[in-house]
BALOBA-1460 file (C-alpha; in Angstrom, 3 decimals):
// residues 266
<rec num="1" residu="x" x="-16.977" y="-60.909" z="41.842"/>
<rec num="2" residu="x" x="-13.677" y="-60.371" z="43.476"/>
<rec num="3" residu="x" x="-13.034" y="-59.100" z="46.958"/>
<rec num="4" residu="x" x="-10.710" y="-56.118" z="48.465"/>
<rec num="5" residu="x" x="-7.644" y="-57.611" z="50.351"/>
<rec num="6" residu="x" x="-8.677" y="-58.068" z="54.095"/>
<rec num="7" residu="x" x="-12.728" y="-59.216" z="53.121"/>
<rec num="8" residu="x" x="-14.083" y="-62.521" z="53.050"/>
<rec num="9" residu="x" x="-17.487" y="-63.570" z="51.945"/>
<rec num="10" residu="x" x="-19.669" y="-65.858" z="54.602"/>
<rec num="11" residu="x" x="-22.963" y="-67.643" z="54.189"/>
<rec num="12" residu="x" x="-25.503" y="-66.639" z="56.445"/>
<rec num="13" residu="x" x="-28.154" y="-69.358" z="58.089"/>
<rec num="14" residu="x" x="-30.800" y="-68.389" z="55.652"/>
<rec num="15" residu="x" x="-28.424" y="-68.927" z="52.499"/>
<rec num="16" residu="x" x="-27.611" y="-65.455" z="51.663"/>
<rec num="17" residu="x" x="-24.089" y="-64.003" z="51.371"/>
<rec num="18" residu="x" x="-22.291" y="-61.146" z="53.357"/>
<rec num="19" residu="x" x="-19.063" y="-59.432" z="52.903"/>
<rec num="20" residu="x" x="-17.118" y="-58.831" z="56.226"/>
<rec num="21" residu="x" x="-13.784" y="-57.548" z="56.822"/>
<rec num="22" residu="x" x="-11.438" y="-60.301" z="58.266"/>
<rec num="23" residu="x" x="-9.955" y="-59.922" z="61.500"/>
<rec num="24" residu="x" x="-6.564" y="-61.817" z="62.455"/>
<rec num="25" residu="x" x="-4.405" y="-61.661" z="65.580"/>
<rec num="26" residu="x" x="-1.557" y="-60.112" z="64.211"/>
<rec num="27" residu="x" x="1.968" y="-59.971" z="66.537"/>
<rec num="28" residu="x" x="4.461" y="-57.327" z="65.632"/>
<rec num="29" residu="x" x="7.973" y="-58.825" z="66.058"/>
<rec num="30" residu="x" x="11.193" y="-56.786" z="66.298"/>
<rec num="31" residu="x" x="14.351" y="-58.503" z="66.973"/>
<rec num="32" residu="x" x="12.697" y="-61.897" z="67.503"/>
<rec num="33" residu="x" x="10.504" y="-60.311" z="70.591"/>
<rec num="34" residu="x" x="6.932" y="-59.887" z="70.225"/>
<rec num="35" residu="x" x="6.338" y="-56.008" z="70.992"/>
<rec num="36" residu="x" x="2.462" y="-56.234" z="70.286"/>
<rec num="37" residu="x" x="-0.416" y="-58.584" z="69.366"/>
<rec num="38" residu="x" x="-3.346" y="-56.539" z="67.689"/>
<rec num="39" residu="x" x="-6.739" y="-57.743" z="66.666"/>
<rec num="40" residu="x" x="-6.099" y="-56.554" z="62.444"/>
<rec num="41" residu="x" x="-7.300" y="-56.753" z="59.101"/>
<rec num="42" residu="x" x="-4.608" y="-58.990" z="57.583"/>
<rec num="43" residu="x" x="-3.449" y="-56.854" z="54.389"/>
<rec num="44" residu="x" x="-0.613" y="-54.276" z="54.648"/>
<rec num="45" residu="x" x="1.180" y="-55.779" z="57.242"/>
<rec num="46" residu="x" x="4.593" y="-54.782" z="55.997"/>
<rec num="47" residu="x" x="3.203" y="-51.319" z="56.341"/>
<rec num="48" residu="x" x="1.697" y="-51.808" z="59.556"/>
<rec num="49" residu="x" x="5.102" y="-53.155" z="60.862"/>
<rec num="50" residu="x" x="7.194" y="-50.116" z="59.654"/>
<rec num="51" residu="x" x="4.250" y="-47.910" z="60.921"/>
<rec num="52" residu="x" x="3.626" y="-48.867" z="64.187"/>
<rec num="53" residu="x" x="7.825" y="-48.947" z="64.678"/>
<rec num="54" residu="x" x="7.785" y="-45.016" z="63.458"/>
<rec num="55" residu="x" x="4.414" y="-43.999" z="65.386"/>
<rec num="56" residu="x" x="5.733" y="-46.035" z="68.707"/>
<rec num="57" residu="x" x="9.094" y="-44.435" z="68.886"/>
<rec num="58" residu="x" x="10.855" y="-47.964" z="67.924"/>
<rec num="59" residu="x" x="12.544" y="-46.222" z="64.943"/>
<rec num="60" residu="x" x="13.347" y="-42.395" z="63.927"/>
<rec num="61" residu="x" x="13.501" y="-43.667" z="60.138"/>
<rec num="62" residu="x" x="12.273" y="-46.529" z="57.988"/>
<rec num="63" residu="x" x="16.000" y="-47.485" z="57.015"/>
<rec num="64" residu="x" x="16.085" y="-48.458" z="60.514"/>
<rec num="65" residu="x" x="14.023" y="-51.548" z="60.021"/>
<rec num="66" residu="x" x="14.963" y="-54.362" z="57.690"/>
<rec num="67" residu="x" x="14.631" y="-58.214" z="56.985"/>
<rec num="68" residu="x" x="11.010" y="-57.722" z="56.958"/>
<rec num="69" residu="x" x="8.848" y="-60.952" z="56.734"/>
<rec num="70" residu="x" x="5.120" y="-61.506" z="57.134"/>
<rec num="71" residu="x" x="4.569" y="-65.415" z="58.431"/>
<rec num="72" residu="x" x="1.121" y="-67.572" z="58.816"/>
<rec num="73" residu="x" x="0.766" y="-69.053" z="61.815"/>
<rec num="74" residu="x" x="-1.947" y="-71.862" z="63.149"/>
<rec num="75" residu="x" x="-3.545" y="-68.735" z="65.405"/>
<rec num="76" residu="x" x="-2.562" y="-65.779" z="63.445"/>
<rec num="77" residu="x" x="0.234" y="-63.940" z="61.632"/>
<rec num="78" residu="x" x="3.678" y="-62.749" z="62.770"/>
<rec num="79" residu="x" x="5.169" y="-59.728" z="61.063"/>
<rec num="80" residu="x" x="9.016" y="-59.681" z="62.004"/>
<rec num="81" residu="x" x="11.678" y="-57.303" z="61.350"/>
<rec num="82" residu="x" x="15.287" y="-56.519" z="62.802"/>
<rec num="83" residu="x" x="16.130" y="-53.266" z="63.877"/>
<rec num="84" residu="x" x="19.570" y="-51.610" z="63.268"/>
<rec num="85" residu="x" x="22.009" y="-51.552" z="65.970"/>
<rec num="86" residu="x" x="20.789" y="-48.238" z="67.999"/>
<rec num="87" residu="x" x="16.928" y="-48.941" z="67.240"/>
<rec num="88" residu="x" x="17.666" y="-51.905" z="69.064"/>
<rec num="89" residu="x" x="19.409" y="-50.882" z="72.183"/>
<rec num="90" residu="x" x="16.348" y="-48.234" z="72.418"/>
<rec num="91" residu="x" x="14.005" y="-50.877" z="71.853"/>
<rec num="92" residu="x" x="15.448" y="-53.526" z="74.526"/>
<rec num="93" residu="x" x="15.259" y="-50.607" z="77.177"/>
<rec num="94" residu="x" x="11.542" y="-50.306" z="76.696"/>
<rec num="95" residu="x" x="10.228" y="-53.480" z="75.683"/>
<rec num="96" residu="x" x="7.295" y="-55.001" z="76.892"/>
<rec num="97" residu="x" x="4.841" y="-58.010" z="75.518"/>
<rec num="98" residu="x" x="1.092" y="-56.911" z="75.204"/>
<rec num="99" residu="x" x="-2.013" y="-58.029" z="73.759"/>
<rec num="100" residu="x" x="-4.143" y="-54.952" z="72.422"/>
<rec num="101" residu="x" x="-7.520" y="-54.560" z="71.195"/>
<rec num="102" residu="x" x="-8.367" y="-52.179" z="68.526"/>
<rec num="103" residu="x" x="-10.343" y="-49.958" z="70.311"/>
<rec num="104" residu="x" x="-8.089" y="-48.097" z="72.701"/>
<rec num="105" residu="x" x="-4.490" y="-48.175" z="74.358"/>
<rec num="106" residu="x" x="-1.218" y="-47.304" z="74.187"/>
<rec num="107" residu="x" x="1.416" y="-49.670" z="72.864"/>
<rec num="108" residu="x" x="4.632" y="-50.815" z="74.118"/>
<rec num="109" residu="x" x="4.626" y="-48.346" z="77.331"/>
<rec num="110" residu="x" x="5.053" y="-49.118" z="81.115"/>
<rec num="111" residu="x" x="4.068" y="-45.925" z="82.897"/>
<rec num="112" residu="x" x="2.266" y="-43.180" z="82.902"/>
<rec num="113" residu="x" x="4.737" y="-40.804" z="82.303"/>
<rec num="114" residu="x" x="5.005" y="-42.712" z="78.817"/>
<rec num="115" residu="x" x="1.530" y="-42.482" z="78.381"/>
<rec num="116" residu="x" x="1.868" y="-38.515" z="78.053"/>
<rec num="117" residu="x" x="5.683" y="-38.409" z="76.735"/>
<rec num="118" residu="x" x="6.668" y="-35.131" z="75.353"/>
<rec num="119" residu="x" x="6.223" y="-35.258" z="71.713"/>
<rec num="120" residu="x" x="8.713" y="-33.724" z="69.562"/>
<rec num="121" residu="x" x="8.108" y="-30.451" z="67.709"/>
<rec num="122" residu="x" x="9.443" y="-31.480" z="64.165"/>
<rec num="123" residu="x" x="10.118" y="-28.397" z="61.919"/>
<rec num="124" residu="x" x="7.084" y="-28.949" z="59.032"/>
<rec num="125" residu="x" x="6.136" y="-26.877" z="56.304"/>
<rec num="126" residu="x" x="3.208" y="-25.057" z="55.679"/>
<rec num="127" residu="x" x="-0.056" y="-26.415" z="53.747"/>
<rec num="128" residu="x" x="0.739" y="-26.668" z="50.202"/>
<rec num="129" residu="x" x="4.030" y="-23.993" z="50.775"/>
<rec num="130" residu="x" x="7.662" y="-23.968" z="51.374"/>
<rec num="131" residu="x" x="9.433" y="-24.672" z="54.218"/>
<rec num="132" residu="x" x="9.732" y="-22.604" z="57.116"/>
<rec num="133" residu="x" x="6.130" y="-21.113" z="57.629"/>
<rec num="134" residu="x" x="3.539" y="-22.390" z="60.285"/>
<rec num="135" residu="x" x="2.397" y="-25.979" z="59.812"/>
<rec num="136" residu="x" x="-0.408" y="-26.518" z="57.732"/>
<rec num="137" residu="x" x="-1.600" y="-22.653" z="58.135"/>
<rec num="138" residu="x" x="-3.621" y="-22.749" z="54.777"/>
<rec num="139" residu="x" x="-5.779" y="-25.920" z="55.754"/>
<rec num="140" residu="x" x="-9.295" y="-24.560" z="56.302"/>
<rec num="141" residu="x" x="-12.455" y="-26.479" z="57.728"/>
<rec num="142" residu="x" x="-13.712" y="-26.045" z="53.763"/>
<rec num="143" residu="x" x="-10.401" y="-28.239" z="52.607"/>
<rec num="144" residu="x" x="-10.659" y="-30.553" z="55.245"/>
<rec num="145" residu="x" x="-14.546" y="-31.040" z="54.179"/>
<rec num="146" residu="x" x="-13.093" y="-31.905" z="50.971"/>
<rec num="147" residu="x" x="-10.480" y="-34.394" z="52.566"/>
<rec num="148" residu="x" x="-13.189" y="-36.105" z="54.083"/>
<rec num="149" residu="x" x="-15.254" y="-36.765" z="51.245"/>
<rec num="150" residu="x" x="-11.937" y="-38.069" z="49.029"/>
<rec num="151" residu="x" x="-11.179" y="-40.473" z="51.927"/>
<rec num="152" residu="x" x="-14.728" y="-41.566" z="52.166"/>
<rec num="153" residu="x" x="-14.720" y="-42.439" z="47.931"/>
<rec num="154" residu="x" x="-11.840" y="-44.467" z="48.545"/>
<rec num="155" residu="x" x="-12.817" y="-46.919" z="50.875"/>
<rec num="156" residu="x" x="-13.120" y="-50.073" z="48.909"/>
<rec num="157" residu="x" x="-13.224" y="-52.356" z="52.035"/>
<rec num="158" residu="x" x="-15.641" y="-50.544" z="53.762"/>
<rec num="159" residu="x" x="-17.921" y="-50.251" z="50.886"/>
<rec num="160" residu="x" x="-17.531" y="-53.781" z="50.417"/>
<rec num="161" residu="x" x="-18.106" y="-55.108" z="53.989"/>
<rec num="162" residu="x" x="-19.495" y="-52.063" z="55.839"/>
<rec num="163" residu="x" x="-17.268" y="-52.330" z="59.226"/>
<rec num="164" residu="x" x="-13.942" y="-50.619" z="58.692"/>
<rec num="165" residu="x" x="-12.105" y="-47.860" z="59.663"/>
<rec num="166" residu="x" x="-9.450" y="-45.814" z="57.180"/>
<rec num="167" residu="x" x="-6.783" y="-43.706" z="57.039"/>
<rec num="168" residu="x" x="-5.564" y="-41.326" z="54.323"/>
<rec num="169" residu="x" x="-2.942" y="-38.853" z="53.153"/>
<rec num="170" residu="x" x="-4.536" y="-35.793" z="51.670"/>
<rec num="171" residu="x" x="-2.745" y="-33.382" z="49.713"/>
<rec num="172" residu="x" x="-4.545" y="-30.210" z="48.294"/>
<rec num="173" residu="x" x="-2.846" y="-30.743" z="44.725"/>
<rec num="174" residu="x" x="-3.387" y="-34.398" z="44.360"/>
<rec num="175" residu="x" x="-6.332" y="-35.485" z="46.877"/>
<rec num="176" residu="x" x="-5.647" y="-38.806" z="48.501"/>
<rec num="177" residu="x" x="-2.297" y="-40.188" z="47.742"/>
<rec num="178" residu="x" x="-1.941" y="-43.060" z="50.104"/>
<rec num="179" residu="x" x="-4.825" y="-44.849" z="51.764"/>
<rec num="180" residu="x" x="-5.290" y="-48.084" z="54.537"/>
<rec num="181" residu="x" x="-7.904" y="-49.309" z="56.087"/>
<rec num="182" residu="x" x="-8.498" y="-51.888" z="58.897"/>
<rec num="183" residu="x" x="-11.118" y="-52.858" z="61.557"/>
<rec num="184" residu="x" x="-9.064" y="-50.924" z="64.270"/>
<rec num="185" residu="x" x="-8.281" y="-47.167" z="63.672"/>
<rec num="186" residu="x" x="-4.693" y="-47.367" z="65.520"/>
<rec num="187" residu="x" x="-4.153" y="-50.065" z="63.101"/>
<rec num="188" residu="x" x="-5.300" y="-48.005" z="59.953"/>
<rec num="189" residu="x" x="-3.363" y="-44.865" z="60.970"/>
<rec num="190" residu="x" x="-0.178" y="-46.942" z="61.788"/>
<rec num="191" residu="x" x="-0.449" y="-48.916" z="58.198"/>
<rec num="192" residu="x" x="-0.833" y="-45.323" z="56.462"/>
<rec num="193" residu="x" x="2.094" y="-43.936" z="58.098"/>
<rec num="194" residu="x" x="4.119" y="-47.274" z="57.165"/>
<rec num="195" residu="x" x="2.962" y="-46.867" z="53.475"/>
<rec num="196" residu="x" x="4.332" y="-43.382" z="53.409"/>
<rec num="197" residu="x" x="7.689" y="-44.114" z="54.731"/>
<rec num="198" residu="x" x="7.938" y="-46.930" z="52.178"/>
<rec num="199" residu="x" x="6.888" y="-44.497" z="49.342"/>
<rec num="200" residu="x" x="9.013" y="-41.790" z="50.409"/>
<rec num="201" residu="x" x="6.085" y="-39.193" z="51.015"/>
<rec num="202" residu="x" x="7.023" y="-36.541" z="53.464"/>
<rec num="203" residu="x" x="3.768" y="-36.602" z="56.022"/>
<rec num="204" residu="x" x="4.472" y="-32.839" z="56.479"/>
<rec num="205" residu="x" x="3.108" y="-32.217" z="52.981"/>
<rec num="206" residu="x" x="-0.271" y="-32.889" z="53.738"/>
<rec num="207" residu="x" x="-2.901" y="-33.911" z="56.239"/>
<rec num="208" residu="x" x="-3.818" y="-37.531" z="57.653"/>
<rec num="209" residu="x" x="-7.476" y="-37.999" z="57.542"/>
<rec num="210" residu="x" x="-9.554" y="-40.280" z="59.729"/>
<rec num="211" residu="x" x="-12.674" y="-41.953" z="59.822"/>
<rec num="212" residu="x" x="-12.924" y="-41.865" z="63.706"/>
<rec num="213" residu="x" x="-12.851" y="-39.856" z="66.844"/>
<rec num="214" residu="x" x="-9.630" y="-38.262" z="67.587"/>
<rec num="215" residu="x" x="-8.360" y="-39.519" z="71.030"/>
<rec num="216" residu="x" x="-5.082" y="-38.582" z="72.384"/>
<rec num="217" residu="x" x="-3.053" y="-41.575" z="70.944"/>
<rec num="218" residu="x" x="-3.998" y="-40.514" z="67.350"/>
<rec num="219" residu="x" x="-2.552" y="-37.270" z="67.878"/>
<rec num="220" residu="x" x="0.550" y="-38.445" z="69.183"/>
<rec num="221" residu="x" x="1.100" y="-41.103" z="66.305"/>
<rec num="222" residu="x" x="0.305" y="-38.175" z="64.029"/>
<rec num="223" residu="x" x="2.492" y="-36.018" z="65.542"/>
<rec num="224" residu="x" x="5.491" y="-38.604" z="66.020"/>
<rec num="225" residu="x" x="5.236" y="-39.427" z="62.244"/>
<rec num="226" residu="x" x="5.826" y="-35.651" z="61.521"/>
<rec num="227" residu="x" x="2.040" y="-35.018" z="60.018"/>
<rec num="228" residu="x" x="1.118" y="-31.342" z="59.510"/>
<rec num="229" residu="x" x="-2.299" y="-31.717" z="59.991"/>
<rec num="230" residu="x" x="-5.089" y="-34.392" z="61.394"/>
<rec num="231" residu="x" x="-8.742" y="-34.321" z="60.206"/>
<rec num="232" residu="x" x="-11.521" y="-36.145" z="61.762"/>
<rec num="233" residu="x" x="-14.975" y="-36.194" z="61.062"/>
<rec num="234" residu="x" x="-16.136" y="-36.879" z="64.971"/>
<rec num="235" residu="x" x="-15.265" y="-34.467" z="68.307"/>
<rec num="236" residu="x" x="-11.738" y="-34.720" z="69.791"/>
<rec num="237" residu="x" x="-11.196" y="-35.130" z="73.311"/>
<rec num="238" residu="x" x="-9.892" y="-32.284" z="75.315"/>
<rec num="239" residu="x" x="-6.578" y="-33.689" z="76.073"/>
<rec num="240" residu="x" x="-6.028" y="-34.680" z="72.321"/>
<rec num="241" residu="x" x="-6.941" y="-30.919" z="71.571"/>
<rec num="242" residu="x" x="-4.268" y="-30.112" z="74.249"/>
<rec num="243" residu="x" x="-1.546" y="-32.491" z="73.150"/>
<rec num="244" residu="x" x="-2.083" y="-31.343" z="69.126"/>
<rec num="245" residu="x" x="-1.594" y="-27.654" z="70.285"/>
<rec num="246" residu="x" x="1.752" y="-28.684" z="72.510"/>
<rec num="247" residu="x" x="2.963" y="-30.555" z="69.371"/>
<rec num="248" residu="x" x="2.236" y="-28.024" z="66.741"/>
<rec num="249" residu="x" x="-0.388" y="-30.385" z="64.799"/>
<rec num="250" residu="x" x="-3.144" y="-28.505" z="62.930"/>
<rec num="251" residu="x" x="-6.325" y="-30.587" z="64.425"/>
<rec num="252" residu="x" x="-9.587" y="-30.005" z="62.174"/>
<rec num="253" residu="x" x="-12.435" y="-32.217" z="63.825"/>
<rec num="254" residu="x" x="-16.431" y="-31.931" z="64.262"/>
<rec num="255" residu="x" x="-17.401" y="-29.449" z="66.257"/>
<rec num="256" residu="x" x="-21.139" y="-27.817" z="67.666"/>
<rec num="257" residu="x" x="-20.980" y="-25.770" z="64.371"/>
<rec num="258" residu="x" x="-19.453" y="-28.492" z="62.086"/>
<rec num="259" residu="x" x="-16.049" y="-28.972" z="61.110"/>
<rec num="260" residu="x" x="-13.683" y="-26.748" z="63.555"/>
<rec num="261" residu="x" x="-10.083" y="-25.659" z="63.887"/>
<rec num="262" residu="x" x="-9.169" y="-26.910" z="67.618"/>
<rec num="263" residu="x" x="-5.512" y="-26.413" z="67.024"/>
<rec num="264" residu="x" x="-3.892" y="-24.301" z="64.668"/>
<rec num="265" residu="x" x="-0.407" y="-26.136" z="64.195"/>
<rec num="266" residu="x" x="1.323" y="-22.566" z="64.627"/>
């Protein structure tokens, strides 16, 4: 039986076989400088390089990153790209190398002020409507539950390994139109953002759907990417709720009475 990308079959001590997700050190390299080393599932790495650059503010549009190459190294993988002139200057001003775990952290920052940087509230379309209204105003908890069901149905790597996170992009008229999986929830979201950029899908036209809890860094990434809404099956942190409200991001996540609108996006 063939395995999905990012999965590997191992033999247990008793001789039985088990499918597990791969986990590899992935260096994200911009203009020849390593910005982050993440433990990640080695799949969709071009999406990862672009999405990380977008959500961390290294670039403002996918066209500012070119010459992408993914190269295997003895101890991991390098994903490399070259920044346009303006983006390259911004990068040099804030660059620092770091090693990032899969579970937490804010990448490429070096001060408390940057950790809670003001989030640009980009113009967004209402959910399923035309531009000019409140962002994702029609997204209800019932629709969010449907989006979560659609996400679960598309998680082929989790079905094979039972050990990965997923981030999907859901539109009411089409369901999940893009989905990325990874051992790290932040990685999955970055890969999704990169996939949307490469496919020319506007994140304002639907909702980012996650499998994980909602911490402030996921809210920041979704907001910077221009998403209209963020949906998750677990409770958010209080800071995530405040930041979602400030950024105009509609946030629906698990509350005491089930899926709850924590931030309206208005």
